[in-house]
N, C-alpha and C positions, 0 to 999 in steps of 0.2 A: 550561561542561565547553567543550574545542571537540575536537570530530574528525579531522583531517587526512587524508588518504591522498593521495599514500603521504606516510610519513612518514621524512626522509632530512633527511641536512646535507650532498647533493651541490646546487653554486650552478652551475644552464644558464645559455646566455644567454636573452638571450628578447628577446620584440619586445614587450608591455611600455610600459614610457616613449614608444616611438615610438604605440603604443596608447588610452593618455591621453591624450596627451596630443594628436592627433586628434581624442580627442571632449572632448577640453575646446575646444577651438579653435575645432571645431564644430559641435558638437550644444545644442544647450536641454537644460531641464524637461519633460516631458511633462503630462499634465492632472496637475493638482492647485493648490496656492498655488506654486510655482516654476516655471507654468507661464512659457514662452515666456525666460524667463530663462537663460542660458550654466553650463555647465553646471559646474558643483568640485565632486571627483571624492574621498569622503574616504578615508580611511586602509586601513582595511576593504577596499573596494569597487579603489580604485587595486592595492591585495598580490593581490587577486584575479588584479584581470584579468595583473598583470606575472607569477604561477603559470599562468594556464589561456596565453598567449600566450608558453610555453617553449618553444626547440627544439634539438633535439640536434645538442650540438658542433662545430668545425669537422675533428671528427681522428675524426672517429666513422662508424659504417659507414649513418645514415638524418642527416648531416648537413646543416643546415639544415630539416629537418621537422618537423614539431608532437607534441611529446614529447606532449602528452594527445590521446585522441580521441575520450576521453565523459570529459565532467566533469556533475559534478550538486553545487548550494549548497541546503543545509538548514537555514534561517536565516527566521529570528521573520517575527511577522506587520505587515505600514509599515515595511520598511527597505528597500522600491526595489526585487524582485528583478525584476522584471517590466520598470522602465523598464529596468536594470541593459543584461538579454538584449535590448530596444530600442537602444539605444547600438551595444552591442556586435554587431547584425542589416544596421545602418546601417555598420558601420563594414567589413560581413562584402560587404554589396551596394557599397559609392564602385566608381567606377571607378582613384583617385589610394591610399582607404586602404592603410595599411602592416603590413597581416594574412598576411602570408605572407615568408617566406627568400623573399629573393634575390641575396642575393652577400653578402658579408663588408665590416667594415672592417679598415685597417692593422690593428690590434691585436685584431678574430677579434670582432669586435658583431657580433650576425645585418642586415640592412640589409633593412630592411620594401620590400611592396610589392601590391599586388590581386587577386583572383582574377581567373583571364578567368569567362568566363557565368557567374556566383553561380547555382544557385536555390537557395531559404532560406525554406521553408517555417516557418509559424511557427502549434505544432501545441499548442490548446485541448480541456479534455472536452467538451463537448458546443455544436455545431449554433450555438447560441446565445450561447457564450462565445469562439468562433472571431473574433470581430471586439472584441472591449469586456478584451484583454488586449492579449501581447503588441504585438498588430499594429495596435492604433486606437493604443498608445505609439508604436508606430515612426514612423504613418502624423503622427500633431501632432507628432513634435518636426521631421522629415522638412519639413517644410508654414513649420515655426517658424523652422526653420534656415537658414544660409545659402549651403547646399546647395542649398533645394530647385528649385534650379534646372539640376540633375543629375537628373532624375528625372521620371518621369509617374508624378503620386501617381495610384491608381482606391479603391476601396473597397476590394476583395479582392485586389489587386493590386498592385504596385506597384513599376515599370517602370530597369532604369538605361537613360540615352539615349544610354553612347556602347557601346558595345563589347557591348553585351546580359547577359542577368542580371533577376533580378525574385527579388520577397519577396511570401508568398504568407498569408492571415489560411484555417488550415483548419482541420476538426475532424478531427478521429484519423477516417479511415476507411482499412481497409491498404491491401484491392483497388486502392481507389483510384490508389494512390499504392507499385506495387510498383512500377512502374517506374523511379520520380523519381529522378533523378540529380543529389541533394545534393551539395550542400562547403557549407553549414552550416547545421543547425535546431533550433529552440527546441520543449522541450511543461513550459506555463507551468500550477501547480501539481500536480503530478506527483501529493498526496495523495488528489484528487480522481479519477488514473483505476483504478479500484478496477474496472473488467468485466471482464470476458473481453478484447470486440470494446478496449477501449478495449491491456489488454496486450496483445494480436493489435496491433495498432495499431504500439507502440511495441519489438519484435519485428520486425517488416514495416520501420519506417522507420529501428531499426539498422545493419539489412541492407543496407539503401542506401551506407552509409556508405562501402565500400572498393573502392565501384563508380566512383570517379571520386582515381585514384591521383594526378596533376598537382593536383589544387588542395589532394588534401591537407585532404581533408571533418574534420567536426565536428562532435557532437550535445551539446546545456549545456539540461540539465532541472534546473528551480527549484523548488525547493517548501517547507510547512512542514509543521515534525516531523510526519509520516506518523499515524492510529488507528495502535496495535497488533491484528495482527488482522484489520486490512480487508481485506493483500494487493493492497494499492496498486502502485503500479510505481515509489514514494517507498521504501515498506517492501524494494518484492526490492530496489531502489539499494540502500540501507544495508545492507543482509544482505550482500551482495557486497563491498560497499566492505568491512564487518567479518573478513569472508573469506579480504581481498586482506590485510591488516593482517598478519592473526595471520603467515599465512603460506599457507593453505589455498588461497586460490589461487594463482597468478605472473600478475600484469598490470601491466608496467610506464606502459599506455598510459592506467591508471584517473584522476583527479582528482578528491578531492568535500572536501568542508570540510563539516559540521556544528558549527552553534556553539550551547546551551543556559546554562539556569541551572543548575549542579552543586544537590547535593539535601541541603546546609550553610547553605541558608535559610531561616530560619523565620517561611514567611506568612501565620505568625495576626499579625503587626508590625506597620507600617505600615516600619518600616525594616529587615526581613530583605526584605516584599513588595521595596521600592524597589531592594535591592541586587541581588534578582534576577533582577530588567527588565536592569537596568544590564550584568548579567555578562547578559544570555543576548543584547541589543543591541549587542555593540562598540564601537567608535568612534562607530554613529548612535548613544550616548548622548545625545551633545553637540548632537538637533536633535529628535529623541524629547520628547511631550509627557511625561515620564517618571509624573506625576500623573493626567493623564486614564487613562495604562490603569493604574494603580494603584485610578484610583477603580473598575475594572469591577469589582473582589475586594467594592462595597462590599455592589453589589444582593443582600437573600439571594435572593433568585432567582436568581443567574447561576450558572449550572453549571461549578462551577471546575478539576473533569476539561478542559472546550472553554478555557476560559483562560490553565491552562496551559498547554497546547500550541502554541497557537497566542502566545502572549505570550511565555513563557517556552521552550518550545521542545521540553518534554520527550516528551518520550514515554508519552503517561500512556492509558487506556483513559478513551475519550467518553464522559459521564456516563450515554446510552443503550443501550450497549452493556453486556450479562445479564453477558456469563463475560471473565475479566479471563486473554483472550491471553497475553501473556506470563508468569504465574505457569504456563499451559496450557506454555507452550513449557521449561520450567523439567523438566515433570514425564514427562517420555521418556524410556526407558528397553531396554533387550534386552528382545525375548520369550519368557520361561520359560515360557510353557504348554505343556503335551505332550499330545495326543492320549491320549485316555479320560478326561483334568481337568472334575475338574463346572465347567461353566460355563454363564449366562444370555445371553440374548438378549433388546435389543432395533427391536422393529421399527414403521418410520413412514412413510406418503408418500398419497401419492395415484396413481390411476390414467394419467392423463393432462395435461400441458398441466406439471409441474413438477417433481417428485424421487420416491426415494419410496428410505429410507437402513435399512440391516442393520450395528448395532451388537453385539459381544461381550464380557464380560466375564468375565474371569474369578475365579472366586469366593474363594479361596483365596489371591494378590494386588492385585483391585481391576483387575488391567491390565485394559483394552479394547483391542479392532483390531475396520477395520470390514470386514469379510467383503467387502460387496457394496455399492454407490449405485449407482441408475439416476436419472439428468437428462436431464431435455429441456432439445435444442439450443438459445439463441437463435433466436426468429422461428422455428423451427415447429412448425404447429397440428395437423398430424396425428400427433404421437411420440403414442407407447402407449409405458408398461413390460412390457420382456417377463415376464410371469411365471414362463409355461417356466421361465427362468435362473433366477425367483430363489428357484420351487419347490423348483429341484434344488440348491439354494445350502443355502437351509434344511434340507432334507434332507440334505445334505453332512455339516449341520453335527452334527446328529442324532449319525448315524454314527460321524463321526472322535470327539465328545465324549461327556460324558454333561451333557450339557445339564439345567439342576434348572427351567428355568421358562423362555421365551418369551414376552412384554408386548409385545400386539400394538393397537397402535392400532386399530381395526374401519371404517371411512366405506373403503366403493370396495373392503374390500378380505374383507369376512365370508366371502363364500363359500366362498377359500383360506384362510382360519384356519377354518372349521371342517370343511373337509377332513383339514388337520392335524392338528387335536383328534380327529378322529372316529377318524385314521387310529392305529393299534393297536404299530406300527414306528413312531413316533414319543415315545407313551409319549400316550395320552392326556391325562391329571390335566397334562400339563409347557406345556401351549400356551389363553395365557389373557388374552383380552379387555380392555385398559384402555385405558376411553375419555379421550381426554389434553382432553375438554373440560371438563370434571369438573372444576371450579372449584380448589375446596380440593387436593383429592387430588394434584389436578398444581404445586399453586402449593410444596405442600410439597415432593413432588420432585422439584423443584427448589430448592429451599433444601437438600434433600440433597446433590443436586450441588453444588453450590456449594460450602457446607462441602466434601464430599470434595474437591473444588481445590484449597481454602484451606493441609487441615489436609494434605499429600498421601499422604492416605490411598490418592488413586485413578492410577495412570501407564497410559501411552502406547506404542504405537508412531512414532509423532510423525507421520501417515498427516493429509497436508497438506488431503485434503482435506474429512474433521469435521474440520482446524481453518481452514477456508475457515466451513463451516456454527458452529460457533461465533458466527466474530468475527462473521458476519452478524448474530445474533439481534441483538432490538435489546429492550431491559424492557420488562415498562407494565405501569405501580406500579397496583394493585387499592384501594379505599377501605377494603376487609374490609384489618383486624392480627393479627397471632402472637395468641401464649400475654407474647412478650417487650415489645409493641408495639411490630412493625417491620413493617412496611408487608410488604405483600403481593404479587405476582408472578407475573404469565408474561412468556412470549417471543413474537416476532409479527415478520413483516418488518420494514424500513423502508420501504417500499414495500408494497402487498397484490400489485402487478403487474411486482414485483422480479423477476430473474431471479434474485437472487443467495437461493439457499436451503437453509434450516434443515437440514432434514425427520432430515440426520444426527445434528444437534444431541440434538433429544428420543428415535433410540431412540436416544442415550448414558444421557439423563435416565432416561427407559426400562428399561434394561441398567442400570443403575446401582441403581436403583429392584426389581428382580426383584433381583440381590445383595443387596443388604438384607435384603430378603423372604426371602428364602432358606437366608441364614446365618439369620436368629434364627429362624426351622422349624431348622434341627441339616441342614441343606443335604451339611457335608463328615461330619455322620455317617450319610447315605445313610435318610436314612425316609423313607417312601409320603409323595406327599400327592393333597387330593383335588382335584374337579374345582371349580375357582373362578372364575368369569366379573364383573369387575368392574364395573361399571355407575356 
């Protein structure tokens, strides 16, 4: 399957043929089996370059200027996306490359010329990777090409010798580059741009593009299919492209291309698996080791969800992701809750350095929403949850709705939970301690919540914060098994020191468990409840 934005049949003039000729006549392959050999572009890469370098026609108000200011390519692992970006960076940097329209032929075709004083940041997702992706490919390509004498090539920057200009290796750092006068920039492996710092970097650097109008600056993003729900830049760009495709957003300056294997392939057979790989590969199937790729599925320990994502370029939930976020997205609906309705609450969190979340569930319909979440900003060591604000929201919920039960994980909050439970205005029998460190009850609560998502018993208002916490939740399998001999599991962060929070996910589970218990106790019939402390 191919997703291409924009979808139209209009033929625009393009500098693509001139750029392709420059690449094949002057550049070489970078690190890998073909290192140093002259470039031969496959049909798909040539077609992508043709589209990326389209310009507006002569009689247009923007005649000669680039049609696309932002380009996103989503292709499977191993298709030399980074190398393609490096070739384009080499063209954008060279003092004679035909990358901008400088005139027209009598037939109305654009004539290409170079960029004046280019600035080209090549952005990686970590400091450690900034010299291992596009920048290193560019450095090796130029060192081994016939163009090497046109540049002063260093480990962290490449300078154009004639006329000024440079390419630099960057790890994403928005503050440091806020004022950069960019002419072309590349974000590599944007499916890994998941943290808020990287997302801010992406937004900041996109904002640099309009600063140099004469340079006609643009952005290229390359990625493999993102893991759904992780909140990556790649996922956001794909969502944006879909919005453009269906007409929700009008943006003629975006070009987005995604190729994956369609759903009709039987991955349990060698023939079906190989056909899926061929479809995801495009013209690169001719030079790919299809048997070796298919062989990855033969390992009984293989994470097949991961293989499907990276080799078939499909949007699939990772094998360690606890909840199906794509299914979660399908459950969004308008809020049906009215003041006075019966609800349950789930409460989980820390007091310092992490996050605290509160999730409500409408007992009648199973609708969930987030009354409050408090997250420690990245890098803050002096942060504390605003407890007075939390207390006020809890009390307001009890005033506005008929709260059947509040299940609260006690650590760090014992004194506040005791105050709520002891306050006659809240209903002492309704505030219950629910210890999430009890392995078996917690595993069954998680299973109950997962089942509610699969069966669509649960719905929600699409709160992005809750979605993010669900997507951050990683599954930790336990040695114990349930009555159906299925593995029991808990949720945890991917790393204990991660800034990616999961507290709202835990609060949602507790809120849903409270709803299940409330229904079992006849909550909608208005029964009395006894004080319960779960340990």
